[in-house]
N, C-alpha and C positions, 0 to 999 in steps of 0.2 A: 598445524595450520591455523591461521587467524580466522576467527568467526566472521560471518557475513552479517552480523548485527551488532549493535552496541547498546549499552544500557544508558538510559537517560536519568538524570537526577530527579526523582519524584518527591523528594522530601524538602526541596527548596521552596521558598515562598513563591506564591503566584504561579505555580505549575498548574496548567489547565488540562484536564483529561476530557477529550472530546467524546468518548464512547460511553454514553449513558451516565446516569447519576448514581448516587449511593442508595442503597435500599432504604435507609432511614427517611429519605424524602418521599418514598412511595408507600410506606406502610401506613396502615390505619386511615387510608383515604376512604371515601364513601364507596367507591367501587370495590375495594378490598373487603369492606364490611358486608356488602350485599352478597358476594359470592367468593368462596375460597377457591373455586375452580379457576378463577382468573389469575390467581397468584402463580407467578413463574418460579422456576427453580433458582435458588440462590447460588449461582456459580461464580467462581473467582474470575475477576477480570485480569487479562494480561496487559499490564501497564508498564511503561518505562522501557520499552524496546524500540529502537530505531533501525529500520531495515534499509536505510540509504546505501550502505555498502553492498547489499545484495542486489539492489536495483542497478547500481553502477557495474557490478560484476556481470549481470545478465546482458546489459547493453554492450559491454566490451566483448561478449562472446557471440554476437550476431554473426551468422554465417557458419558457425561451427556445429559439430554433431550434437544433437539434443541429449542423447543418452550420457555422453561424457560430461556435458555442462550440468545436467541435472544431478548426476552422481556426485560431482565435485561440490555442487551447492548443498546437497542434502547432508553431506558429511560435515559441513561447516555451519549448519543451522540448528536451532533448537526444535523446529518443526518445519515441515515443507509447505504449509499453507501459503505463506507470503510469496512464494515463487509464482503461484497462480493468480496473484493479484495483477501481475503484468502479462503473464503468458496465458493466452486463451487455450482452453482445452478443446473446445468445439468451434466449428466455423461460425456459428451464430453468435458466439461470445466475443468475436474480434472487434476491437475498437482502435481507432487511430491513435488516441492518447488515453491515459488512465490518470485520474485524479487521486493523489495520495495525500491526505491532509487537506488543509484549507486552501493553500495556494501553491501546491507543488504538483507538477504534472510530469509524467514519463511516457515515452513512446510505448504503444501497445505492441506486444510480441505474439508470435504464434509459431508452431512447428509445421513446416511444409511437408509435402509428400516425400521428399528425399531425406526426411528426418533431420533437417537443418533448422536452426533457430533464425527467424526472420522478423523484421519490423512489418507491421500492418501497413503503414504509410511511410516509406523511406524518405520521401521529399519533405515531410513535415518537420519544421524546425521552430526555434524560438521566434523568428521573425514573422511567422504566420499565426502566432498566438496573440490573443488580446486579453487585457486584464479585466477582471470582473469587479474590482473595486480599487480605489485609490490609496487605501490605508495599508495594504499588505505588500510584501515583496513576493512577486510571482516568479517561479522558476520552471523551466522545461528541461529535463535531463540535466539538472544542476546548473543551467545557465539562466541568468535573469532575463526577463523580457518585459516589455511594456513600460520601460522607464520614461519619465517625463522629459 
């Protein structure tokens, strides 16, 4: 089976990583010199993975049995955490849409009482979304919105 994620070229020029900076920019700052207790663990960042195929897969499975959908997705992923970026685990975590990246949005999902995958707001579409800036291309579930 084909994986539900893809590798992004991180060695090309001008590739921007949005999640934090390098440790070299934080070391030996005044706060670090004052207290070693503030120093966090140096853990390896997971960079260069795009989960767009997973998000499209989940949206295509709305209305189907959650156990089957999750089992199929888990077999095709490196880790299961990205599934829960869209699928709310608890009722208070439900959101109509989820922002993934700077200008990419997807429908929020949840598992109903019948163990079926559902959209939080089924009527929400790209026509009901508005752009936050003029410089980026905004998408909702893979469809552009807010074009001039």
